[in-house]
N, C-alpha and C positions, 0 to 999 in steps of 0.2 A: 213623289211628285215634286219637282223643283219649284221653289218659291222665289228664288232670285239667282242672279249670276253667281253668287257666292256658293251655291250648291254644286258647282262644277269644278273639275280639275282637268288638266291636260298635261302633256309632256312638253318641256321646253325644247327648243331646237337642238340643244345639247343632250337631250334624253333624260333630263332631271324632272321629277314630279313638280308640277306647278299648281298649287291650290289657289283658285280665284278668291277664296275667303281671305287670303293674305292681303287682298286689295280692298278690304271692307272700308267703306267711308270715302273711297276715291271715285272719281269719274273715269269711266273706261271708254275708249274708242276701239272697238274690236273690228278688224278688217281681214277679209280673205285676200291674200296677196299672190302675186306671180312674178317671176323674174324676167319673162320674155313676152310681156303684154304691152299693148299700146298705152295702157294706164300705168305701167311700171314707174315712170317718172314721178308718180304720186308719192313714192317713198320719200322723196325730198321734202314735200309738203307735210307728210306725216311726221317726219323727223323734226321739222321746224315747230309743229304744234307741240310735240313732246318736249322740246327744249324750252319753248315759251311758257308752257303751262305745268310742267312737272312739279315745280315747287308749290303750285297752288293745289295740286292733287290730281292732275290728269295722268292717266297711264294709257298709252297707245299699245295695243297688243295685236301683232300680226300672226295670221294663220296661213301659211302657204298651202296652196291647193293646186293640183295638176288636172283638175276636172274640165277646164275650159280651154279647148284648143291645145291641150298638152303643153301649156306655157310655163310649167315649173317642173320639168322632168328630173332635175338633179336631186342628189341626196340632201339631207338636212345640212350636212357640213358645207356642201357646195352652195346651197341657198344662203346660208349664213355668211359665207365669204363674199358672195356676190353682193348682198345687201350692204355689208359693211364697206367693201372696197368701192362700190359704185355710187352709193348714196349716203354713206356715213351712218347707217342705221345703228342706233344704240338703244332703241326702245325694245321691249321684250318681244322676241319672236318664238313661236311655238313650233313643234314638230309638224310636218306636213299632215293635213287631214283631208277628209272628204266633207263637203258642206251640204250635199244633196244626196238623196237616195237612202236606201236601207242601211248603208254603212256610214251615213253622216255622223260626225262627232255629236254626242248628246248636247253639248253647248249650242251647236249650230241648229240642231233640231228645235231647241228651246227658243233661241233668238228669233228664228223664222216664225214660230208660233205666236210669239209675243208681239211682233211687228211685221205683219205680212206686207208684201210689196203692193204695187199698183194692181188695182182690181181684186185685191185680196189674195193674190198668188203668194204662196209661201216660198217657193223655190228661189234659190240664188241664181240670178241670170248670168252673171259674169264675175270676173275678178274685180277686186276693190269695191265690193259692197261693204258698207260700213254701218255699224250699230253703235249709237251713243247710249251709254248706261249711266244712270244717275248714282249719286252717293248711296242711295238706298238699295242698289243692286237691281233696279227695274229698268227695262229698256225704255228710253225716252223717244228715240227717233231712229229711223232706218234711212240710209242714203244710197242712192244709185251709184254705180261705178263711175259715171261721168261727173259726179259731184266732187269738185276739187277740194282738197283738205282746207285750203284757205277760206273757202266759203262756209266752213263749219264753225268758224270762230265765235260768232254771236251765240250759237246754241251751246257751245262748250263753255263760254263765259257765263251764260245763264245757269248751266248745270253746276259749274264750280261755285257760283254765288249762293246756290240753294243750300240751306242748312238741313242737317239731318234732324228728323223729329225724334225726340227723346222717347 
């Protein structure tokens, strides 16, 4: 049974193993993304958060998903190229995953269970749902797709200011 985000691994968008334990002590903003969604311009804001707070310990992690309106049908290579060319994305992107249903990636199953959405629903409703994870690996907050990255700054700063308990 997973105790924290550090108990999970994924594949990077280039197919390399990515152990979330390697981010221990950092604040994570985990987002399900899509390349052809009305919220896709949020990549710009997510990249800005990454640039502004990476030195303080923020890691933005994108997980492409094609579950909502088939808005990310491309291969991992195509998605990576799109994100870099159109939005200058330099934060870590993972391989495409499912975030709902029986085939949902274990990390996403855990995230949804830790912070259910409105009225206690666990399912991800659309692209660009975001989870803020504290330095201790615990989910602090869940944000809706229409929550702009810029509006998360106060919560991110609070999470970055929190010290790990010994």
